[in-house]
C-alpha positions in Angstrom: 22.0 2.1 13.5 21.2 5.1 11.9 20.0 5.5 9.1 21.1 9.5 7.7 22.1 9.0 4.1 24.9 11.0 3.5 25.7 11.6 -0.5 29.4 11.1 -1.5 31.7 14.7 -1.3 33.3 16.0 -4.0 37.0 15.4 -4.4 40.3 17.8 -3.9 41.5 18.0 -7.4 45.1 16.5 -5.9 43.4 13.7 -4.7 43.1 10.7 -5.9 40.2 10.7 -8.3 37.0 8.3 -7.7 36.3 5.2 -9.8 33.0 6.3 -11.5 30.0 5.4 -10.2 27.9 2.0 -11.7 24.7 3.1 -12.5 21.8 2.4 -10.2 19.5 -0.4 -11.0 15.8 0.7 -10.8 14.8 -1.7 -7.8 17.4 -0.3 -5.7 17.0 4.0 -6.9 16.5 6.4 -4.1 13.3 6.7 -5.4 12.2 3.0 -5.0 13.3 3.1 -1.5 11.1 6.5 -0.5 8.0 5.3 -2.8 8.3 1.9 -0.4 8.6 4.1 2.8 5.1 5.9 1.4 3.4 2.6 1.7 4.1 2.3 5.7 3.7 6.7 6.2 0.5 6.8 4.3 -2.7 4.6 4.2 -4.5 6.2 1.4 -1.1 6.2 -0.9 -0.8 2.7 -0.2 -4.0 1.6 -0.9 -4.1 3.5 -4.2 -0.9 1.5 -5.5 -2.7 -2.0 -4.2 -6.0 -0.8 -6.1 -4.3 0.3 -9.6 -1.2 -2.5 -9.3 -3.1 -5.4 -7.6 -6.8 -5.2 -7.7 -7.4 -3.6 -11.4 -5.6 -6.9 -12.7 -6.7 -5.7 -16.0 -4.8 -2.4 -16.3 -1.4 -2.5 -17.8 1.3 -0.6 -15.7 1.9 2.9 -16.4 6.2 3.0 -17.3 8.0 3.2 -14.2 10.9 5.7 -15.0 13.7 5.1 -12.9 11.9 3.2 -9.8 10.8 -0.5 -9.7 6.7 -1.1 -9.1 6.5 -4.3 -8.2 8.6 -3.5 -5.4 6.3 -0.9 -4.5 3.3 -3.2 -4.4 5.8 -5.5 -2.5 6.0 -3.3 0.5 2.5 -1.8 0.3 0.6 -5.4 0.5 3.0 -6.0 3.5 2.4 -2.7 4.7 -1.5 -3.7 4.7 -0.5 -6.9 6.4 0.9 -5.7 9.2 -1.4 -2.5 9.8 -4.5 -4.7 9.6 -2.5 -7.1 12.1 -2.6 -4.8 14.5 -5.8 -3.2 13.5 -7.6 -6.0 14.5 -5.9 -6.6 17.7 -6.9 -2.8 18.8 -10.3 -3.7 17.7 -10.7 -6.8 19.2 -9.9 -5.4 22.7 -12.2 -2.6 21.8 -15.1 -4.9 21.1 -14.3 -7.0 24.1 -13.8 -4.5 26.5 -17.0 -2.7 26.2 -18.4 -6.1 27.8 -16.5 -6.8 30.1 -16.2 -3.6 31.4 -20.2 -3.1 31.7 -20.4 -0.5 28.9 -18.2 1.9 31.0 -15.4 1.7 27.7 -18.6 2.2 25.5 -17.6 5.9 26.1 -13.9 6.3 25.6 -15.1 4.4 22.4 -17.5 7.3 21.3 -15.0 9.6 22.2 -12.1 7.8 19.9 -13.9 7.3 16.9 -15.3 11.1 16.9 -11.0 11.5 17.3 -10.6 9.4 14.3 -13.5 10.4 12.3 -11.7 14.3 12.4 -9.0 13.5 9.5 -11.6 11.8 7.3 -13.0 15.1 7.4 -10.4 17.6 7.6 -9.4 15.3 4.0 -6.0 15.5 2.7 -5.2 19.1 1.7 -2.3 20.7 3.4 -4.5 23.7 3.9 -8.1 22.4 3.7 -11.6 24.4 3.4 -13.3 26.4 6.0 -16.2 23.8 5.7 -13.2 21.1 6.6 -11.2 22.0 8.5 -13.5 23.9 11.3 -16.0 20.9 11.6 -12.6 18.6 12.1 -11.4 21.1 14.5 -14.2 20.5 16.6 -14.6 16.8 16.0 -11.0 16.8 17.3 -11.2 18.9 20.3 -15.0 17.9 21.8 -13.3 14.0 21.3 -10.4 14.6 22.6 -12.0 16.5 25.7 -14.9 13.7 26.1 -11.4 10.9 26.2 -10.4 12.6 29.3 -13.4 13.4 31.1 -14.2 9.6 30.6 -11.0 8.6 31.8 -10.5 11.0 34.9 -14.0 9.0 35.6 -12.4 5.5 34.9 -9.7 6.4 36.9 -11.9 7.6 39.4 -14.4 4.7 39.5 -11.6 2.7 40.2 -10.5 3.8 43.3 -14.1 3.2 44.4 -15.5 7.3 43.6 -19.1 7.1 42.4 -19.8 3.5 41.9 -22.1 1.1 43.6 -20.0 0.0 46.5 -18.3 3.8 47.0 -20.6 4.5 49.5 -18.7 2.4 52.2 -16.3 3.4 54.7 -13.8 1.1 52.9 -14.0 3.2 50.1 -11.8 5.4 51.9 -13.3 8.8 50.8 -14.7 9.8 54.5 -17.5 8.3 55.6 -18.3 11.2 57.9 -19.8 12.9 54.3 -23.0 13.3 54.9 -23.9 13.4 51.0 -22.8 9.8 50.5 -19.8 11.6 47.7 -16.6 11.0 49.3 -16.0 14.6 49.0 -14.9 13.6 45.3 -16.5 14.1 42.0 -18.1 11.1 40.6 -19.7 9.8 37.0 -23.2 10.9 38.0 -21.6 14.4 38.9 -20.2 14.8 35.7 -23.3 13.6 34.3 -21.7 11.2 31.7 -23.4 8.6 30.0 -22.3 5.0 30.2 -20.7 5.4 33.8 -23.1 5.0 36.8 -23.1 1.1 36.9 -20.0 0.8 36.8 -18.1 -1.4 39.2 -14.0 -0.8 41.2 -12.7 -4.0 39.1 -15.1 -3.1 35.9 -12.8 0.3 36.2 -9.7 -1.1 36.7 -10.5 -4.1 33.6 -11.4 -0.6 31.1 -7.7 0.7 32.6 -6.2 -2.4 31.7 -7.7 -2.4 28.1 -6.7 1.2 27.7 -2.9 -0.2 28.9 -3.0 -3.2 26.2 -4.8 -0.5 23.5 -1.6 1.8 24.2 1.2 -0.9 24.1 -0.3 -2.1 20.9 -0.3 1.8 19.1 3.3 1.6 20.9 4.7 -1.9 19.0 2.8 -0.9 15.8 5.2 2.4 16.2 8.1 0.5 17.4 7.9 -2.1 14.7 7.9 0.4 11.9 11.1 2.0 13.3 12.9 -1.1 13.1 11.9 -1.6 10.0 13.1 1.7 8.5 16.6 0.9 10.4 16.9 -2.6 8.2 15.4 -3.8 5.2 14.2 -0.1 4.2 17.3 1.6 5.4 20.0 3.1 2.6 22.2 0.7 3.2 20.6 -2.5 3.3 17.5 -1.9 0.6 19.5 -2.8 -2.1 19.7 -6.2 -1.2 16.4 -7.5 -3.0 16.7 -11.0 -2.2 16.6 -10.5 1.2 13.9 -8.4 1.2 11.1 -10.0 3.7 8.6 -7.9 1.3 9.5 -10.1 -1.8 7.8 -13.4 -2.6 5.4 -13.7 0.3 2.2 -12.8 -1.0 0.7 -16.1 -3.4 0.4 -16.9 -6.4 -1.7 -13.6 -7.8 0.9 -11.1 -6.4 3.5 -13.5 -8.4 1.6 -13.6 -11.8 1.1 -9.7 -11.2 4.7 -8.7 -10.1 5.8 -10.8 -13.1 3.6 -8.8 -15.7 4.7 -5.5 -14.1 8.0 -5.9 -14.4 7.6 -7.0 -18.2 5.9 -3.6 -18.9 7.3 -1.0 -16.5 10.8 -0.7 -18.5 9.9 -1.6 -22.1 10.2 0.8 -25.1 6.7 -0.5 -25.9 4.2 1.1 -23.9 0.6 0.5 -23.9 -1.4 3.7 -23.0 -4.8 5.0 -22.1 -6.0 7.7 -24.9 -6.6 10.4 -22.3 -3.4 10.5 -20.7 -1.2 8.9 -22.8 2.2 10.1 -21.2 0.9 8.9 -17.9 4.4 8.0 -15.5 6.5 10.4 -17.4 5.3 13.2 -14.7 3.5 16.7 -15.7 3.8 18.5 -18.9 6.5 20.8 -19.3 5.7 23.7 -22.5 5.1 20.9 -25.1 5.3 22.2 -28.5 4.9 21.4 -31.9 6.9 23.2 -35.3 5.8 23.5 -38.5 8.3 24.4 -41.2 8.3 24.5 -45.7 10.8 21.7 -47.2 12.2 24.9 -49.3 15.2 23.3 -51.5 17.9 25.1 -51.4 18.8 26.3 -54.3 22.9 27.3 -54.3 23.0 23.3 -53.9 22.5 20.8 -56.8 23.2 17.5 -54.1 19.7 17.5 -52.6 18.9 14.0 -51.0 16.0 12.4 -49.8 15.0 13.6 -45.9 13.1 11.0 -43.7 12.4 10.9 -40.7 14.7 8.1 -39.5 17.4 10.7 -40.9 16.9 13.3 -38.9 16.7 11.3 -36.3 20.0 9.2 -36.6 21.5 13.0 -37.2 19.8 14.9 -33.6 21.1 11.2 -31.4 25.0 11.8 -31.8 24.5 15.2 -30.9 22.2 14.5 -27.8 24.7 11.5 -27.3 27.5 13.9 -26.3 25.9 16.2 -23.1 27.5 13.1 -21.7 31.0 14.3 -22.3 33.0 16.2 -19.4 35.0 19.6 -20.7 37.9 18.6 -21.4 39.5 20.5 -18.6 38.2 18.8 -15.8 40.7 17.5 -13.5 38.5 15.2 -11.3 35.5 13.1 -12.9 32.5 14.9 -13.3 29.6 14.0 -11.7 26.6 16.3 -14.0 23.8 14.3 -13.6 23.7 14.7 -18.0 26.8 11.6 -17.6 23.8 9.1 -17.3 21.4 10.7 -19.5 19.3 8.4 -21.2 18.5 7.6 -24.8 16.4 5.3 -26.3 13.4 4.7 -28.7 9.6 4.2 -27.7 6.8 3.1 -29.5 2.9 3.9 -28.4 0.3 1.9 -29.4 -3.6 1.9 -28.0 -4.2 -0.4 -25.7 -8.0 -1.2 -27.2 -8.5 -4.3 -29.3 -6.5 -6.6 -26.9 -8.9 -9.0 -25.3 -6.4 -10.0 -22.5 -3.5 -8.3 -21.1 -0.7 -10.8 -22.1 -2.1 -10.1 -25.5 0.4 -7.2 -25.3 3.6 -7.7 -28.0 6.0 -6.9 -25.4 8.9 -9.5 -27.4 11.7 -7.9 -28.6 11.0 -8.7 -32.6 7.4 -7.4 -32.2 8.7 -4.2 -31.1 11.0 -3.8 -33.5 8.2 -4.9 -36.0 6.4 -1.7 -34.5 9.6 0.7 -34.6 10.4 0.1 -38.4 6.7 0.5 -39.5 6.0 4.2 -36.9 9.1 5.4 -37.5 8.2 6.8 -40.6 4.0 6.5 -40.8 3.4 9.4 -39.0 0.3 7.5 -37.7 -2.4 8.8 -35.0 -2.7 6.2 -32.1 0.6 4.6 -32.9 3.3 6.8 -32.5 6.8 6.3 -32.4 9.2 9.2 -30.1 12.7 9.7 -29.7 13.2 9.5 -25.4 15.5 11.3 -23.9 15.7 11.0 -20.1 18.0 12.5 -17.4 17.2 11.0 -13.6 18.4 13.8 -10.8 18.3 13.8 -7.3 19.1 10.2 -7.2 16.1 9.7 -9.6 13.6 12.1 -7.6 13.7 14.2 -10.3 13.3 12.9 -13.6 13.2 14.9 -17.0 11.8 12.6 -20.0 11.6 14.8 -23.6 10.2 13.0 -26.1 11.0 14.2 -29.6 9.0 13.4 -32.9 9.8 13.9 -36.5 7.4 13.4 -39.3 8.3 15.2 -43.2 4.8 15.0 -45.2 3.8 16.8 -48.3 6.9 18.9 -48.2 6.5 20.0 -44.7 8.6 19.1 -41.6 6.9 18.3 -38.2 8.7 18.6 -35.4 6.7 17.5 -31.9 8.7 18.0 -28.4 6.7 17.2 -25.4 8.8 17.5 -22.4 7.8 16.2 -18.9 9.3 17.1 -15.5 8.4 14.4 -12.6 8.4 16.4 -9.6 10.5 15.2 -6.1 9.2 13.1 -3.9 6.5 14.2 -1.3 8.7 15.5 1.6 6.9 13.5 4.9 8.5 10.4 2.6 11.9 11.9 3.0 11.3 12.8 6.3 10.4 8.9 7.2 13.7 8.0 7.9 13.9 11.2 10.6 11.0 10.1 12.0 11.8 6.8 12.9 15.4 7.6 13.9 13.8 9.3 16.8 11.6 6.9 17.6 13.9 4.1 18.0 16.7 6.6 20.3 13.9 8.5 21.7 13.9 8.3 25.5 11.2 5.9 27.1 8.7 9.0 28.2 8.7 10.6 25.0 7.7 7.1 23.6 5.3 6.5 26.1 3.5 10.0 25.6 3.3 9.5 22.0 1.5 5.7 22.7 -0.8 7.7 24.9 -1.6 10.2 22.5 -2.6 7.3 19.7 -4.9 5.9 22.2 -7.5 8.1 22.0 -7.8 7.9 18.0 -7.2 4.1 17.6 -10.8 2.8 17.2 -11.2 5.0 14.9 -8.4 4.5 12.9 -8.7 0.4 13.1 -12.1 -0.2 12.1 -11.5 2.4 8.9 -8.2 -0.1 8.2 -10.3 -3.3 9.1 -13.3 -2.1 6.7 -10.7 -1.3 3.7 -9.3 -4.7 4.1 -12.5 -6.1 4.3 -13.7 -4.4 1.0 -10.7 -5.5 -0.5 -10.9 -9.4 0.3 -14.4 -8.5 -0.7 -13.5 -7.6 -4.6 -10.7 -9.8 -4.4 -13.6 -13.1 -3.4 -15.7 -11.7 -6.5 -13.0 -11.8 -9.2 -11.9 -8.2 -8.7 -11.3 -7.3 -12.4 -9.4 -10.3 -14.0 -12.1 -10.7 -16.5 -12.3 -7.4 -17.7 -10.7 -6.2 -21.0 -7.4 -5.0 -21.1 -7.2 -0.6 -19.7 -4.3 1.4 -20.3 -2.7 2.8 -16.8 -5.2 5.3 -15.1 -2.4 6.4 -12.9 1.3 5.9 -11.5 2.5 5.1 -8.4 4.6 7.7 -8.8 2.9 10.5 -9.8 0.6 9.6 -6.6 3.7 10.0 -4.7 5.1 13.6 -6.5 5.5 16.7 -4.0 3.7 20.3 -5.2 6.9 22.0 -6.0 10.1 21.5 -6.8 13.0 23.5 -4.7 15.1 26.0 -6.2 18.5 24.3 -7.4 16.0 22.1 -8.4 14.4 24.3 -10.6 17.3 25.5 -12.2 18.6 22.0 -13.1 15.5 21.6 -14.8 16.3 24.3 -16.7 19.3 23.7 -17.4 18.3 19.7 -18.6 15.7 21.1 -21.1 17.5 23.9 -22.8 20.6 21.9 -23.0 18.6 19.0 -24.4 15.9 21.2 -26.5 19.2 23.1 -28.0 20.8 19.4 -29.4 17.3 19.0 -30.9 17.2 22.0 -32.2 20.8 21.8 -34.3 20.4 18.4 -35.2 17.6 19.2 -37.0 19.2 22.4 -38.7 22.0 19.5 -39.5 19.9 17.0 -41.1 18.0 20.0 -43.8 21.2 21.8 -44.0 22.6 18.1 -45.1 20.0 17.1 -47.4 20.1 20.3 -49.4 17.1 22.5 -47.6 17.1 25.7 -46.4 16.9 26.1 -42.7 16.6 29.9 -42.0 13.1 29.6 -41.6 13.3 26.6 -38.9 16.0 28.9 -37.0 14.1 31.7 -36.9 10.9 29.5 -35.3 13.1 27.8 -32.8 14.9 31.3 -31.5 11.3 32.5 -31.3 10.0 29.6 -29.4 13.1 29.2 -27.2 12.7 32.8 -26.2 9.2 31.9 -25.5 8.0 34.4 -28.0 4.8 34.4 -30.6 6.1 33.7 -34.8 4.5 36.2 -36.4 3.6 35.8 -40.1 1.0 38.2 -40.7 0.5 42.1 -39.6 -2.1 42.9 -41.7 -5.3 43.1 -39.8 -3.6 42.4 -36.5 -3.4 44.3 -33.2 0.2 44.5 -31.5 2.5 46.5 -29.2 6.6 46.0 -29.4 8.6 48.0 -26.4 8.1 49.2 -23.0 6.7 52.4 -23.7 4.9 51.8 -27.0 1.1 50.9 -27.8 -1.4 49.1 -29.3 -2.4 50.2 -32.8 -4.4 48.0 -35.6 -2.0 47.1 -38.1 -3.1 47.7 -41.9 -2.0 48.4 -45.4 0.4 51.8 -44.4 2.7 52.5 -42.3 2.8 51.6 -38.4 3.5 53.8 -35.9 3.2 51.5 -32.8 6.4 50.8 -32.6 9.9 51.7 -34.3 13.5 50.5 -33.5 13.9 52.9 -31.0 11.9 51.4 -28.5 13.9 48.7 -27.0 12.7 45.9 -29.3 
């Protein structure tokens, strides 16, 4: 069965209008599916998910915008369990095979360790520095060459060449050879250690062990491919009730997933001071605007202007972005139709003695909301959160808006954040798995054989990781530590380095639309309350155009226009620019 996901295509204007698609719940979103797939594709990502969500029990989870972190953790633990099973089997074959074969597998084992060590030396960077790339290349090629030489020697020994019993005529290599080599090159001639005393039956045993290891690698690869065609496929993934990764990890898993699902989508956000917006993505042109509240002298109906008044004026304008054009003949599929608006309160995690003390109940949130919206505090902060989940929740645009009136001043804070799409190797996992399932047998055999040289290194690293995790859990982990805010987001860990051109265009469109409506809402609130709006409009224009508002020219150095030159501003007329300079 193919796992290629084909998005819905636009309908003809003269055809029947399709029903409007219901919003996809976070646990069934495409972003969640790709993050779960990443736990099988990238062991480093899987281990960091487990470390953050499972081992560090004292840490509250970061907001999971558009995905379900609990389900990602479930698949990360399942992927770890499956990899441990196969790694333990491969490591056991190597450990048992070395003494059984009289040490003949020792050379293959050492060569395989060199191949497995090369990725660790290279690092995770797409273009590693030369001091990492060169040693990694040397290790990889040296290990591959040694593995090939030891394999050839093992095959030759299996047929009697260079072994202790190969000098007899029954060896089949020609008894007329005066040097007793049978006309072939033996292990002694190559100068390879660990091979001189091997018997043919031991060489055959070594080849059998290698065949079993190759079979383990092939079975592991085929099992992963079948998972991508079944529970991880776009068709079956939304069925969370039949997900084999759920409900099989014991009491600790049930306790932690319950906490994660309580915290990850709550409007109350417990944060760490170093990363208050953890989980929202990368900051994108954050800015703060301050204007003086000057009464409009031409009006006598001035009204009190508070933070809630301004927010209530902004919100309906933002909600209008969901409305399609009146002349649209077919249902509009613009992602702004699914725009999300809510209010959230940020609280520092300091002061809690237990993770369960976080006030996530609706009543507690309402109390914090009523107090935070007008107080303008430093640690407890209220934001209007506006979010667009685009590209099937792969691209997230979140804008946090905060207003505060104090001392006849209006402060407007806008903090846009952009979550980049999921890494390409996670998205390509479906295609790779499809190729494994449908590929010809020779290519699958060749792939398994190519994985065999590096199998001891991968197996030892995997077993070592699980032993470390088991030891940390056995010694208590971090269960008794004081609560901490989220250190990282599993969604941010899976984010790509760059966005496509279309995605960049969408980000610019969403941000411009939202910022324009926010600015208009504040301007209308000022006007309706009887305050001047000229200064606010001018500063909004300057910020929107990427310019700097210059309130004082005297003593400054500036230049305007394409061919102008910079001069020092003084009390006299300025000569560096004129109206004809293209300003």
